[in-house]
Backbone as CSV, one residue per row, in Angstrom:
resi,resn,N_x,N_y,N_z,CA_x,CA_y,CA_z,C_x,C_y,C_z
1,MET,86.333,82.825,98.851,86.626,84.179,98.415,88.077,84.282,97.967
2,TYR,88.960,83.653,98.684,90.375,83.820,98.393,90.760,83.143,97.082
3,SER,90.131,82.024,96.788,90.432,81.355,95.525,89.939,82.182,94.341
4,ARG,88.897,82.964,94.552,88.365,83.768,93.454,89.370,84.831,93.017
5,ILE,90.030,85.501,93.964,90.993,86.523,93.546,92.217,85.872,92.907
6,ARG,92.560,84.684,93.347,93.664,83.963,92.703,93.287,83.589,91.277
7,ASN,92.067,83.060,91.099,91.631,82.654,89.763,91.564,83.841,88.806
8,LEU,91.073,84.978,89.274,91.017,86.173,88.433,92.424,86.608,88.021
9,ARG,93.342,86.569,88.967,94.732,86.937,88.664,95.325,85.991,87.634
10,GLU,95.140,84.702,87.843,95.690,83.719,86.918,95.051,83.820,85.539
11,ASP,93.754,84.147,85.477,93.081,84.322,84.186,93.708,85.449,83.378
12,LYS,94.276,86.433,84.057,94.954,87.542,83.380,96.444,87.269,83.192
13,ASP,96.874,86.062,83.541,98.290,85.683,83.429,99.199,86.682,84.141
14,MET,98.805,87.034,85.358,99.587,87.985,86.148,100.160,87.283,87.374
15,THR,101.267,87.817,87.853,101.897,87.279,89.057,101.365,88.007,90.289
16,GLN,101.616,87.404,91.428,101.249,88.071,92.681,102.014,89.387,92.816
17,LYS,103.244,89.423,92.356,104.029,90.646,92.433,103.397,91.752,91.598
18,GLN,102.923,91.426,90.412,102.289,92.426,89.557,101.034,93.001,90.218
19,ILE,100.231,92.141,90.811,99.028,92.626,91.504,99.428,93.416,92.743
20,GLY,100.429,92.938,93.459,100.930,93.688,94.609,101.374,95.085,94.211
21,ASP,102.041,95.206,93.077,102.469,96.523,92.589,101.268,97.424,92.324
22,ILE,100.219,96.877,91.735,99.002,97.654,91.481,98.399,98.139,92.791
23,LEU,98.498,97.309,93.818,97.928,97.638,95.133,98.909,98.395,96.031
24,ASN,100.097,98.691,95.500,101.136,99.362,96.284,101.500,98.579,97.537
25,MET,101.704,97.279,97.350,102.098,96.430,98.467,103.040,95.354,97.957
26,SER,103.625,94.612,98.859,104.568,93.564,98.483,103.836,92.327,97.966
27,GLN,104.576,91.493,97.270,104.038,90.205,96.824,103.633,89.374,98.031
28,THR,104.453,89.403,99.076,104.166,88.629,100.285,102.860,89.084,100.934
29,GLY,102.662,90.392,101.001,101.421,90.926,101.576,100.210,90.493,100.778
30,TYR,100.326,90.575,99.448,99.202,90.151,98.606,98.958,88.651,98.751
31,ASN,100.019,87.865,98.824,99.890,86.422,98.984,99.056,86.074,100.210
32,GLN,99.191,86.861,101.265,98.438,86.597,102.501,96.928,86.695,102.257
33,TYR,96.517,87.528,101.305,95.095,87.603,100.938,94.676,86.350,100.181
34,GLU,95.492,85.943,99.219,95.132,84.790,98.393,95.051,83.496,99.188
35,ILE,95.863,83.350,100.206,95.818,82.104,100.987,94.857,82.206,102.176
36,GLY,94.246,83.377,102.348,93.250,83.540,103.403,93.821,83.803,104.779
37,LYS,95.089,84.129,104.853,95.695,84.401,106.156,95.284,85.775,106.676
38,ASN,95.140,86.749,105.785,94.713,88.095,106.175,93.417,88.444,105.463
39,ASP,92.530,89.136,106.173,91.319,89.652,105.549,91.693,90.775,104.587
40,ILE,90.908,90.912,103.551,91.185,91.913,102.527,90.492,93.215,102.913
41,PRO,91.253,94.304,103.058,90.649,95.593,103.409,89.726,96.106,102.303
42,THR,88.788,96.932,102.688,87.815,97.485,101.747,88.489,98.179,100.580
43,ARG,89.515,98.997,100.829,90.159,99.730,99.731,90.783,98.783,98.727
44,VAL,91.287,97.638,99.195,91.871,96.641,98.297,90.766,95.963,97.490
45,LEU,89.645,95.640,98.128,88.515,95.049,97.411,88.029,95.972,96.301
46,ILE,87.931,97.260,96.602,87.486,98.232,95.601,88.463,98.271,94.430
47,THR,89.748,98.331,94.732,90.765,98.382,93.679,90.729,97.120,92.825
48,LEU,90.610,95.957,93.452,90.555,94.707,92.703,89.298,94.617,91.844
49,ALA,88.158,95.031,92.390,86.915,94.989,91.619,87.013,95.888,90.388
50,LYS,87.591,97.070,90.557,87.768,97.965,89.413,88.751,97.373,88.408
51,PHE,89.849,96.836,88.888,90.867,96.272,88.005,90.308,95.104,87.187
52,TYR,89.570,94.215,87.849,89.024,93.040,87.175,87.665,93.302,86.526
53,ASN,87.163,94.532,86.657,85.866,94.916,86.096,84.758,93.967,86.558
54,THR,84.677,93.822,87.865,83.673,92.954,88.464,83.118,93.632,89.712
55,SER,82.223,92.970,90.405,81.661,93.544,91.626,82.387,92.994,92.856
56,ILE,82.300,93.740,93.927,82.861,93.266,95.195,82.103,92.025,95.650
57,ASP,80.801,91.975,95.389,80.023,90.782,95.738,80.582,89.536,95.056
58,TYR,81.033,89.691,93.815,81.634,88.552,93.112,82.942,88.153,93.787
59,LEU,83.768,89.121,94.135,85.030,88.815,94.816,84.788,88.104,96.142
60,LEU,83.717,88.490,96.834,83.411,87.911,98.145,82.575,86.633,98.051
61,GLU,82.322,86.189,96.810,81.529,84.984,96.547,80.102,85.090,97.070
62,LEU,79.549,86.307,97.034,78.148,86.500,97.386,77.259,86.326,96.163
63,THR,77.870,86.316,94.994,77.187,86.048,93.734,78.161,85.332,92.805
64,ASP,77.595,84.598,91.867,78.430,83.954,90.858,78.427,84.744,89.553
65,ASP,77.738,85.877,89.548,77.678,86.741,88.371,78.848,87.725,88.419
66,PRO,79.811,87.598,87.510,80.985,88.476,87.567,80.761,89.891,87.039
67,LYS,79.579,90.174,86.480,79.339,91.505,85.916,79.346,92.555,87.027
68,PRO,79.968,93.689,86.752,79.941,94.770,87.745,78.556,95.393,87.795
69,TYR,78.265,96.046,88.899,77.011,96.770,89.007,77.078,97.992,88.105
70,PRO,75.938,98.383,87.550,75.955,99.615,86.745,76.305,100.805,87.626
71,ARG,77.088,101.706,87.082,77.461,102.896,87.848,76.331,103.892,87.846
72,LYS,76.145,104.548,88.994,75.117,105.590,89.090,75.645,106.860,88.449
73,LYS,74.762,107.575,87.819,75.151,108.831,87.164,75.028,109.992,88.102
């Protein structure tokens, strides 16, 4: 799971600091998620899924399909 958020970040050519800023946290705090030292809170998973336009299941490696779920109307 942790490598997936790193790969998504790198695919967008973004730094940990830039993602940390989006999440309103420090680069060091975000780094702890990428290396697997800290579990990722639900609110952070939601923000990352929206930012990367993918599903939380994809971030958690429960699926290999990066497409987001269709939104309910």
